[in-house]
C-alpha positions as CSV (number, residue, x, y, z in Angstrom):
1,M,198.5,55.4,45.5
2,G,197.1,58.6,46.9
3,K,194.2,57.0,48.8
4,D,196.1,56.2,52.0
5,K,196.3,59.9,52.8
6,K,192.6,60.4,52.6
7,S,192.3,62.4,55.9
8,G,195.6,64.2,55.5
9,G,194.0,67.3,54.0
10,G,192.7,68.6,57.3
11,S,196.0,68.9,59.1
12,G,197.3,71.7,56.8
13,G,194.4,74.0,57.4
14,G,191.7,72.3,55.2
15,G,193.1,72.7,51.6
16,G,193.6,69.1,50.5
17,G,192.3,69.7,46.9
18,G,195.5,68.4,45.2
19,G,195.6,64.9,46.7
20,K,198.7,62.7,46.7
21,G,199.5,63.7,50.3
22,K,201.8,66.5,49.1
23,K,202.0,70.1,50.3
24,P,198.8,71.7,48.9
25,K,199.0,75.2,47.4
26,P,198.4,77.9,50.0
27,V,195.1,77.3,51.7
28,D,194.3,80.8,53.0
29,D,194.7,82.5,49.7
30,D,193.8,79.9,47.1
31,E,192.2,82.5,44.8
32,E,195.0,85.0,45.3
33,V,198.1,82.7,45.3
34,D,199.1,80.3,42.5
35,A,202.5,79.2,43.9
36,G,203.1,77.6,40.5
37,G,204.0,81.1,39.3
38,K,206.1,81.4,36.2
39,G,207.2,78.1,34.9
40,G,204.8,76.0,37.0
41,G,206.7,75.9,40.3
42,S,204.9,73.0,41.9
43,G,204.2,71.0,38.8
44,G,206.7,68.3,39.8
45,K,206.9,66.4,43.0
46,L,208.7,68.4,45.8
47,K,210.4,66.4,48.5
48,P,209.3,67.3,52.1
49,A,211.3,70.0,53.6
50,S,211.6,71.8,57.0
51,H,213.7,74.7,55.6
52,V,213.5,76.8,52.5
53,K,215.9,79.4,51.2
54,V,213.8,82.3,50.2
55,R,214.0,85.6,48.4
56,H,211.1,88.0,48.1
57,I,209.9,91.4,46.9
58,L,207.7,93.2,49.4
59,C,205.5,96.0,48.3
60,E,203.0,97.8,50.4
61,K,200.8,98.7,47.5
62,H,199.3,96.1,45.0
63,S,200.1,98.4,42.0
64,R,203.8,98.5,42.9
65,A,203.9,94.7,43.3
66,M,202.3,94.4,39.8
67,E,204.9,96.7,38.4
68,A,207.6,94.4,39.8
69,L,205.9,91.4,38.4
70,D,205.9,93.0,34.9
71,K,209.7,93.5,35.2
72,L,210.1,89.8,36.1
73,R,207.9,88.8,33.2
74,E,210.2,90.9,30.9
75,G,213.1,88.8,32.0
76,V,214.8,91.1,34.5
77,S,216.6,89.0,37.2
78,F,214.8,88.6,40.5
79,D,217.6,90.2,42.6
80,K,217.6,93.3,40.4
81,V,213.8,93.7,40.6
82,A,214.0,93.2,44.4
83,M,216.6,95.9,44.8
84,E,214.5,98.4,42.8
85,Y,211.0,97.5,44.2
86,S,211.2,95.8,47.6
87,E,210.3,98.1,50.5
88,D,211.9,96.1,53.3
89,K,215.3,95.3,54.8
90,A,215.8,92.5,52.2
91,K,216.6,95.1,49.5
92,A,219.9,93.3,48.9
93,G,218.4,91.2,46.2
94,G,215.4,90.2,48.3
95,A,217.4,87.5,50.1
96,L,215.9,86.3,53.4
97,G,218.2,83.3,53.7
98,W,217.2,79.9,55.1
99,M,213.8,80.0,56.9
100,V,212.4,77.2,59.1
101,R,208.8,76.1,58.8
102,G,206.9,77.9,61.5
103,S,208.9,81.1,61.4
104,M,207.0,82.8,58.6
105,V,203.4,84.1,58.4
106,G,200.9,81.6,57.1
107,A,200.2,82.6,53.5
108,F,203.9,83.4,52.9
109,Q,205.0,80.1,54.4
110,D,202.5,78.1,52.4
111,A,203.7,79.7,49.2
112,A,207.4,79.5,50.0
113,F,207.1,75.7,50.6
114,A,205.0,75.1,47.6
115,L,207.5,76.6,45.2
116,A,210.1,74.6,43.3
117,P,213.7,75.9,43.8
118,S,215.0,78.2,41.1
119,T,217.6,80.8,40.4
120,V,217.5,84.6,40.3
121,S,218.2,84.5,36.5
122,A,215.4,82.1,35.8
123,P,213.1,82.5,38.8
124,V,209.9,80.5,39.6
125,Y,207.9,83.0,41.7
126,T,204.4,83.5,43.1
127,D,202.1,85.1,40.5
128,P,199.9,86.8,41.7
129,P,201.7,88.2,44.8
130,V,200.9,86.7,48.2
131,R,199.1,89.2,50.5
132,T,200.0,89.3,54.2
133,Q,199.7,91.9,56.9
134,F,203.0,93.3,55.7
135,G,201.9,93.9,52.1
136,Y,202.2,92.0,48.8
137,H,205.1,89.5,48.4
138,I,206.5,88.1,45.3
139,I,208.3,85.0,46.5
140,M,210.9,82.6,45.1
141,S,212.7,79.7,46.6
142,E,216.4,79.0,46.0
143,G,216.6,75.7,47.9
144,R,214.9,73.2,50.3
145,K,216.3,71.0,53.0
């Protein structure tokens, strides 16, 4: 069943720990990123996708990102937390729209494609935040195609 993809782990950057030929969780930040986030985002099988509809909350400082995570854990909707905490142009609810594979920075892209689609009122997000050269991102996916 998963044996025919034995050498497939090397093509994504070397993080083939999950098996089954599926998208592994982010390889660059395995200890920092659990794309399963709240609700176990990658617990089920995700169909392969080349585009993902993404929202994020970007914070320069880790402490501010953790404050935003606390709000999400309290049940505040993702778009409201993004409007209050995100420090980039996606302040309008954190919406980045449809993003194509290859157009995002590595750790962000890995996490975005590993997340199961969810809604702003019941988001599945990266917990802990994903660190890139831009800061700390809390990411959620709203769709895949």
